[in-house]
C-alpha positions in Angstrom: -9.3 7.1 3.0 -7.6 4.7 5.6 -4.8 3.3 4.1 -4.5 5.3 0.8 -1.3 6.9 1.0 0.1 3.6 1.8 -2.1 2.1 -1.7 -0.4 5.0 -3.5 3.0 4.2 -2.8 3.2 1.0 -3.2 1.7 1.4 -6.8 3.8 4.1 -7.6 7.0 2.2 -6.8 5.7 0.1 -9.4 4.6 2.2 -12.1 7.1 4.6 -12.1 10.0 2.1 -12.4 7.9 0.3 -15.1 7.2 3.8 -17.0 11.3 5.1 -16.5 12.7 1.7 -18.4 9.9 2.5 -21.3 11.3 5.9 -22.0 14.7 4.8 -21.7 13.7 2.2 -24.5 17.0 3.6 -26.7 19.1 1.5 -29.3 21.6 -0.2 -26.6 18.3 -1.8 -24.2 18.1 -4.5 -25.5 15.2 -7.8 -25.6 15.8 -10.3 -22.7 12.7 -12.7 -23.8 9.9 -12.9 -25.7 6.9 -14.5 -24.3 3.8 -14.9 -27.0 3.2 -11.3 -28.1 5.2 -9.7 -25.1 8.8 -8.7 -24.6 10.6 -8.1 -21.7 13.7 -5.7 -22.0 17.2 -6.0 -20.2 16.1 -2.9 -18.4 13.1 -3.9 -17.0 15.6 -6.6 -15.0 17.6 -3.1 -13.4 14.1 -1.8 -12.8 12.2 -4.6 -11.0 15.3 -5.1 -8.7 14.9 -1.3 -7.5 11.3 -2.1 -7.0 11.9 -4.9 -5.0 14.4 -3.4 -2.8 12.2 -0.5 -2.3 9.5 -2.7 -0.6 11.8 -4.3 1.4 12.5 -7.2 -0.2 16.1 -8.7 0.0 18.1 -8.9 -3.1 21.2 -10.1 -2.4 20.3 -13.6 -3.0 18.1 -12.9 -6.1 20.2 -12.8 -9.5 19.4 -12.3 -12.7 18.2 -15.3 -14.0 15.1 -14.8 -10.9 14.2 -11.4 -12.1 13.9 -12.2 -15.8 11.6 -15.7 -14.6 9.3 -13.2 -12.4 9.1 -11.0 -15.4 8.2 -13.3 -17.8 6.0 -15.1 -15.4 4.1 -11.5 -15.6 3.9 -11.4 -19.1 2.5 -14.6 -19.3 -0.3 -13.9 -16.8 -1.1 -10.7 -18.8 -1.8 -13.0 -21.9 -4.0 -15.0 -20.4 -5.6 -12.8 -18.2 -6.2 -11.1 -21.2 -8.3 -14.3 -22.6 -10.0 -15.0 -19.0 -13.6 -13.1 -19.6 -13.7 -13.3 -15.6 -11.1 -10.9 -15.2 -12.2 -7.2 -15.9 -10.3 -3.7 -15.0 -12.6 -0.8 -16.0 -11.7 2.1 -17.2 -13.2 4.6 -14.5 -10.8 2.3 -11.9 -7.6 2.8 -14.1 -8.5 6.1 -14.3 -8.7 6.9 -11.2 -5.3 5.0 -10.3 -3.7 7.1 -12.5 -5.0 10.7 -11.1 -3.2 9.7 -7.9 -0.2 8.6 -9.2 0.2 11.6 -11.6 -0.9 13.9 -8.2 1.9 11.8 -5.9 4.4 12.6 -9.1 3.6 16.2 -8.5 3.9 16.6 -5.1 7.2 14.5 -5.2 8.7 17.4 -7.8 7.3 20.6 -5.9 3.6 20.4 -7.4 4.4 20.9 -11.3 3.3 19.1 -13.8 5.7 20.5 -16.4 8.6 18.9 -14.3 6.6 15.7 -14.1 6.2 15.7 -18.1 10.0 16.4 -18.0 11.5 13.8 -16.5 9.5 11.3 -18.2 9.9 12.8 -21.9 6.3 13.5 -22.3 5.0 16.8 -24.6 1.6 16.5 -22.4 -0.7 15.6 -19.9 -2.6 13.1 -22.4 0.9 11.7 -23.4 1.8 10.7 -19.6 -1.6 9.4 -19.0 -1.9 7.4 -21.9 1.3 5.5 -20.7 0.4 5.0 -17.2 -3.1 3.8 -18.2 -1.4 1.1 -20.2 1.1 -0.2 -17.8 -1.4 -0.1 -14.7 -4.0 -2.2 -16.8 -1.7 -4.7 -17.5 -0.2 -4.9 -14.0 -3.6 -5.0 -12.6 -4.7 -8.0 -15.3 -1.2 -9.5 -14.6 -1.9 -9.4 -10.6 -5.6 -10.9 -10.6 -4.7 -13.7 -12.8 -2.1 -14.9 -10.4 -4.4 -13.9 -7.4 -7.1 -16.4 -9.2 -4.9 -19.3 -9.8 -3.5 -19.2 -6.2 -6.8 -17.7 -4.2 -7.9 -21.3 -2.9 -4.4 -22.2 -1.6 -4.6 -23.5 2.2 -1.9 -25.1 4.5 -2.4 -27.8 7.1 -0.3 -27.6 10.6 1.3 -31.4 9.2 2.5 -30.0 6.1 3.8 -27.2 7.6 5.6 -29.8 9.0 6.6 -31.6 6.6 8.3 -28.8 5.1 10.5 -27.4 8.0 11.5 -31.1 8.8 12.5 -31.3 5.3 15.3 -28.0 5.6 18.6 -29.8 6.2 20.0 -28.8 9.5 22.8 -27.1 7.9 20.6 -24.9 6.1 17.9 -24.2 8.7 17.9 -20.3 8.1 18.7 -17.3 10.9 16.0 -15.5 11.7 16.4 -11.6 12.4 15.6 -9.7 15.8 12.0 -10.1 15.9 9.5 -7.1 17.8 6.2 -7.4 19.2 4.8 -3.3 19.8 2.4 -1.8 21.3 1.4 1.8 20.8 -1.2 4.4 22.7 -1.5 7.6 20.0 -2.8 10.8 21.0 -4.0 13.1 18.4 -5.0 16.9 19.5 -8.7 18.3 19.0 -9.5 21.2 17.3 -11.4 23.8 19.3 -15.4 23.8 18.3 -15.0 27.5 16.7 -12.5 26.2 13.8 -14.5 23.2 13.3 -17.6 24.9 12.9 -15.5 28.0 10.8 -15.3 24.3 8.5 -18.1 23.0 8.5 -19.6 26.9 7.8 -17.7 26.6 4.4 -18.0 23.7 3.3 -22.0 24.3 3.6 -21.3 27.7 1.6 -19.5 25.3 -1.0 -22.7 22.8 -0.9 -25.1 25.5 -1.5 -23.0 27.1 -4.2 -22.8 23.5 -6.5 -26.2 23.4 -5.7 -26.6 26.2 -7.9 -24.8 25.5 -10.7 -21.0 25.8 -9.4 -18.7 22.9 -10.7 -18.4 21.0 -7.6 -14.6 19.7 -9.3 -13.4 23.0 -9.5 -14.6 24.0 -5.6 -12.4 20.7 -4.7 -9.3 21.6 -6.7 -9.6 25.3 -5.0 -10.5 24.0 -1.6 -10.0 20.4 -1.0 -6.8 19.4 1.3 -6.8 15.9 0.0 -3.6 15.4 -1.6 -4.4 11.8 -3.3 -7.4 13.8 -5.3 -7.3 17.4 -4.8 -5.4 18.1 -8.6 -8.4 15.4 -10.1 -11.4 17.8 -8.6 -11.7 15.4 -5.5 -12.3 12.6 -7.7 -12.4 8.4 -6.5 -14.2 5.7 -7.6 -14.9 3.3 -4.7 -16.9 -0.2 -4.0 -18.0 -0.7 -0.5 -14.4 -2.8 -0.4 -12.4 -0.3 -1.2 -9.7 1.0 1.3 -11.4 4.0 2.9 -12.7 4.7 6.3 -16.4 3.4 6.9 -17.8 6.7 7.7 -17.0 7.8 4.3 -18.4 4.5 2.2 -21.6 4.6 4.3 -22.1 8.5 2.6 -20.7 7.6 -0.6 -23.8 5.0 -0.8 -26.4 6.6 0.8 -26.3 9.0 -1.7 -28.3 9.2 -5.4 -26.7 10.7 -8.7 -26.0 14.4 -7.8 -27.2 15.1 -4.6 -24.4 16.9 -2.9 -24.1 15.4 1.2 -24.5 17.7 4.5 -20.8 18.0 5.9 -19.4 14.8 7.8 -16.6 14.2 9.7 -14.1 11.1 9.5 -10.8 11.1 11.5 -8.7 13.3 8.4 -11.3 15.9 9.2 -14.6 17.2 7.4 -15.7 16.5 4.3 -18.7 17.1 2.2 -19.7 14.3 -1.1 -21.2 14.2 -4.2 -21.8 11.2 -6.9 -21.4 11.2 -10.4 -22.0 7.8 -11.6 -23.6 5.2 -10.0 -22.4 1.4 -12.0 -23.3 -1.7 -10.4 -21.7 -1.9 -7.3 -19.0 0.4 -8.0 -19.4 4.6 -7.8 -17.6 7.5 -9.7 -17.5 10.1 -6.6 -16.0 13.4 -5.6 -15.1 14.9 -2.2 -13.7 17.9 -0.8 -11.3 17.7 2.5 -11.1 20.5 5.0 -9.2 19.7 8.1 -9.3 22.4 11.1 -6.8 24.2 12.4 -5.4 22.5 15.4 -4.1 25.6 18.2 -0.6 25.3 20.1 -2.3 25.1 23.1 -4.1 21.9 22.1 -1.1 19.9 21.1 0.5 20.9 24.1 -2.3 19.6 26.2 -2.3 16.6 24.3 1.5 16.1 24.6 0.8 16.6 28.4 -2.2 13.7 28.2 -0.1 11.7 27.1 2.9 12.6 29.4 0.7 11.3 32.4 -0.8 8.1 30.8 3.0 7.4 29.9 3.6 7.9 34.0 1.0 6.1 34.9 1.6 3.2 33.4 5.3 3.4 34.6 4.1 3.8 38.0 1.7 0.3 37.6 -1.7 2.4 38.1 -2.5 0.9 35.3 -0.9 -1.4 32.6 0.0 -0.8 28.7 -3.5 -2.4 27.4 -5.7 -0.8 29.6 -4.7 2.5 29.1 -4.8 1.8 25.2 -8.2 0.6 25.2 -9.3 3.5 26.9 -7.3 6.6 26.0 -5.7 6.0 22.3 -7.0 7.7 19.4 -5.6 4.9 16.8 -8.5 3.1 16.3 -6.9 -0.2 14.0 -5.1 -0.5 17.4 -7.1 0.8 20.3 -9.7 -2.4 20.1 -6.2 -4.3 20.3 -5.1 -3.2 23.6 -2.3 -1.2 21.4 -1.1 -4.4 19.1 0.4 -3.7 16.0 -0.7 -6.1 13.5 1.4 -6.7 10.4 -1.7 -6.0 7.6 0.0 -8.4 5.3 0.3 -11.6 7.5 -1.8 -10.9 10.8 1.4 -11.4 12.9 2.3 -9.8 15.5 6.0 -10.4 15.9 7.5 -8.0 13.5 10.9 -8.1 11.6 13.2 -5.0 12.8 14.3 -4.3 10.0 11.4 -4.4 8.3 10.2 -1.6 10.3 9.8 1.9 8.8 13.6 4.2 9.4 12.1 6.6 12.3 10.1 3.5 14.2 13.2 1.5 13.3 15.9 4.3 15.2 13.3 4.0 18.0 12.9 0.7 18.8 16.3 -0.4 17.8 18.1 -0.6 21.5 15.0 -0.7 23.3 14.3 -4.3 25.7 11.3 -6.2 26.8 8.9 -3.9 28.3 10.3 -0.6 27.5 8.5 1.9 26.9 10.0 4.7 24.6 9.4 8.6 25.3 6.5 10.4 24.2 7.5 10.7 20.5 6.0 13.8 18.0 4.4 12.1 14.3 3.2 13.6 11.7 0.0 12.4 10.5 -1.6 12.1 6.4 -3.0 15.2 6.8 0.0 17.6 8.4 -1.3 17.2 11.5 1.2 16.7 14.3 0.3 13.6 17.5 1.9 12.0 19.7 2.3 8.6 20.8 4.6 5.9 22.7 5.7 2.5 22.1 6.5 -0.5 24.3 8.4 -3.5 23.6 6.2 -6.1 24.1 8.3 -8.8 23.1 11.8 -8.9 21.5 13.3 -11.9 19.9 17.0 -11.6 19.1 18.4 -13.4 15.9 18.5 -17.3 16.3 18.4 -20.1 14.0 14.5 -20.7 13.2 12.5 -22.8 15.4 9.5 -24.6 14.9 7.4 -23.6 17.7 9.3 -20.0 18.5 8.7 -19.3 14.9 5.6 -21.3 13.6 4.0 -18.2 12.0 6.7 -16.8 9.7 7.5 -21.1 9.2 3.8 -21.2 8.1 3.6 -18.0 6.0 6.9 -19.3 4.2 5.5 -23.2 3.6 2.2 -21.5 2.3 4.3 -19.2 -0.2 6.1 -22.4 -1.3 3.1 -24.4 -2.1 1.3 -21.2 -3.7 4.5 -21.0 -6.1 4.3 -24.5 -6.9 0.9 -24.7 -7.8 1.7 -21.5 -10.0 5.0 -23.1 -11.6 2.7 -25.8 -12.3 -0.1 -23.7 -14.3 3.2 -21.8 -16.0 4.5 -25.1 -17.0 1.0 -25.9 -19.2 0.5 -22.7 -20.6 4.4 -22.3 -21.7 3.3 -25.2 -24.2 0.7 -23.5 -26.0 2.6 -19.8 -26.2 5.9 -18.7 -28.2 9.0 -18.4 -25.8 12.2 -16.9 -27.2 14.9 -16.1 -24.6 18.4 -14.4 -25.3 21.1 -16.7 -25.7 23.4 -14.5 -22.4 20.2 -16.5 -20.0 20.1 -19.7 -21.3 21.9 -21.0 -18.8 19.7 -19.9 -16.1 18.2 -22.4 -14.7 14.3 -21.7 -14.1 11.7 -22.8 -12.1 9.9 -23.5 -15.1 10.5 -24.9 -18.7 10.9 -22.0 -20.3 13.6 -22.8 -22.4 12.7 -25.8 -24.8 14.7 -28.6 -25.1 
């Protein structure tokens, strides 16, 4: 389940905006463009801009023409993906995504499905599920086609240099403040008695299920996983899904209909059953239960991190050594506490792109500064403690080829991919009906959407 909530939130910013746009399709909502058998509504332009902002993308220099072109690209990619027999999205995959989205929506609206239906102007849950399924499938197909077109594109150091040298000297952009961060995380541990209580409860549920009780009903009653509780603990997974390894190991060790023994992950204790096996894909249900952590154990964990921080400040051990030896965060522990951007693989992070809590902590810290002990709340709702070190800080400056090579490479590669995509789109435009509303006829598009 690692990164699961992050994934759900990213999907929801896209889906919620799109369905909102669709439910507002009243008479005044005009058509911005027609691409083949797909239409782009005026309302979709505003919604995509909101989604870009939610994802941290600066839209100051992004006009409606650019937004419209992105939407037209998506429609054309969808049309071509539907023709591509090698691109498949399974019903089970979409069903799982929809279930997770509805559960997330419920948590945002006080746990009431009635409020969700009212907000989206739907009479029944099945209506909402059908709407979400269609939107989800189209988005997924478009993205899979886009990735297929650009997946093998790479870039050489010479091409990166050529890209940088082509930027006029007076147009070289400023790079905002960047920071390289390290962390040490200490998570309070439950007492053995609290863990045993959870294990015994899960064993009791396992026995009930094996005697004929519904696993789905037990998950709705007892699971503490907010991402799957409402749909009876159901997930559709493959070996590449973003779940922790221990979870996948159990899921792929069971036969259909088996119920696992209680097993532990970083989230708590689980039992799991396999409902269906479809090639490399498994439909599973699980129940997560989280042992209660005592106040004494929380205080002990915080005190331990206070001691570690003092030893680092007194130079008795380095931050890297302490992270490798003591940190409870698996992702950064092996790197000596270094935080890495999962999207780029870079260690330098844009200060403005940090989440608000982290930004507030780091904003006024200098090189080698170490924060006080911070209290955070994890995905399961339990508290944990961490300290942050600013390993390196680069203030706002003109882009420099040596200092900013990773970022320049990222920009150059993105431009190369975009050129390949534009070339592909230009070829497909020739074979598809395109009609653009007169109010957008002035736009200077990258592709030849407006036929002379």
